[in-house]
N, C-alpha and C positions, 0 to 999 in steps of 0.2 A: 533397460541396460544402463549401468552406471559408467560415467566417464570422469576420470580424475585429471584435472588440469593443474599443472605445476605453476605456481605463481611466485611472487617475490618472497624472499625470506623463508622459503620452504613451505609457504602456505599452500595447502591442497584444496582446491575447489571441486566438490563432487556434484555432478549433475546427473540426474536420473531421468531416463526417458523410456517410455513404453514402446517397444519395437513395433507392435501392431499399429498403434496410434500414429507413430512416426511415419510408417510406410503409407498409411492411408492419407494422412495429411499431405505428405510429399506428393502423392499422386494427384491430389486435388489442386495443389499449388502449381504443379506442372501444367495442368489443364488451364488454370487461370492465366498463366503466362501466355499460352496459346491464344486465349480469348482476347487478351490485351494487344495482340498483334506481334508478339515477340517470337523469336526463334529460340525455344527452350533448350536446343541442343548446342547452341554456341558456347564457346569456352567460358565466358563470364557468367553464364546462367546455368551451366551444367549441374552444379551442386546447390544452386539457390533453393529449389524446392525442399531439399533435405534440411538446409540451414534454417529456413523459415519454419518448417515443421518443428524443429527443436526449439527455436526461439519462442514460438507461440506456447509450447508446453512450459517453458521456463517462466514466461510472462503471466501465465495463468495458474501457476503452481499453488496459489492460495486455496484453490478448491480442495486440495488434499491436506490442508492444515486445519486443525481445530483450535481456534483462538482461545477458547476457555481453558482447554487443557494446557496451552502454553503458559497461561497465568498460574494455573494450579501446580505446574511443575516446579515453581519457586515461590510458594505462598507461605508466609510466616505470620504467626500470631505476634502482635506488637501493640503496645498501648499508645504509640505515637499518633497524635490527632492534629498535626499541622499539614499544611498543603505540600504535596509532592508534585513537582513539575518536571516533565521531560519535554524540552522544546527543541525545535529545529530538527525533527526527525525527517530525514529525506524519504520521499515516497514517489514511486513510479507506478502508474496504473494505465489501464486501457479503457477509453470511453466506449461504452456498449453501443452507442448509436452509430459511430463510424469506425470503430476499432482502430482509432488513432490514439497516441499516448496523451496523457496529461500527467504533469509532474510538479512537485513543489515540496512543501514541508508541512508537517503536522506538529501541533503543540498540544500536549495532553497533561492534565492535572487531575489529581484526586485527593480527597481528604480521608484518610483511613478511619474506620470505625474500630475494628478489631484486628484486621489483617493488612499486611503489605505484600507486595510482590517485587521480584528482582527488577531493577530499572530496565535492563535489556529486554525483559519480557514485554514491556509496554511498546517498545519499538518493534518487536516481533509481531505483536497483535496488529499494529498498523500495517506491517508487511503482509500478513496473512489475508487481510481484507483488501489491500491495494492490489495484490497479484490476482485479480479477477477482472472480468468485464464489469465495469462500474459506472456510476455517476457520483460526482463528488458529494452531493447531498446525502445519499445513502451511505457512502463510505464513512462520513462524519458520524452519522447516527449509529452505525454498526459498531464502531470503535467504542463510543460512549456506552452503548447497551452492554457490550461484552464485559467491560470493566465493572459496570454497575451490578450486573447479575452475578459475576464471579466473586468480587471482593466485598460486595454490599457496603460500600463506603458511605461517608456522610455527604459526598457529592462528587460529581465528575464533570470536567470541562474539556471540550475538544474544539480546537480551531484548526482549520486546514486552509492553506493558501496554495493555489495551483494555477499553472498556465496550461491551456488546452490547445493542442495542436489542431483540433477540428475547427477552432476559431482562428488560429494564426495561419494555417496553411490552406484551409478550405473556407467555409463560412464567410464571415465578415472580414477576415484577413487583418485583424487588429493585432499587431505584433507584440505589444507590451501590456496587454490586458491581463489582470490577475483576478481570479475569482476567490472570494473568501466565504467560507461557511463555518458555522459554529453550532454547538449543541451543548446543553447543560442539564444536570440533574441536581437535586438536593440543595445544599448550601449555595452552590453557584447560581442556581435558578432563583432561590428565595432571598438571598442576601446580596444587595448591591455592592456592599463593601468587599465581600469575598470575591465577587466577580471582578471588581476593579483591581483588587490586589493581583489576581491572575493576569489581567491585561497589562498591568504595570510590569510584571515579571517578564512577560513575553514581548513587551512593547518594542524593545530594541530589535526584535527579529521581524516585526511586522513591516510590510511595505508602507 
């Protein structure tokens, strides 16, 4: 079922939920509330199972996205062979170990060989992989491999910085820790000067 939410400036946000999955998830979350010692019938929790069921579908919608097709939908032949950088891409994901959020930003660069893609498609690839149960290391590599396989560029670089709620709320409870991961192919891997140029460009964004 699709729900259209009216936003500012006439913007319409469309969310799509599977009714069968929503009902089943809602039933499970109602039982979870009971097991935690709550009264699931009280006013404040009456609709919580339904809200959580919809929220979880939204937060994991990346399973229904094909990142390679996202790139191919705006793929153009071009002779440009200089670095293309999209930095400060906001990302929100769910740690697969505790199903708690981790969030931060991704910096992505590639050097075209014969093809380029729309800049917004890079951000959408990040979104497609982030909206799944993830670990930051795998997320970094998946973004890199998708761009490498689809565009066949001279090189790809991906850096992700994120804060993990499983560390800040649970675990060691270190409130300001930031985890940084990176992965490279081609020119970024083989050429130190190219890699340094990338880090210089995103340097003002790094913690």
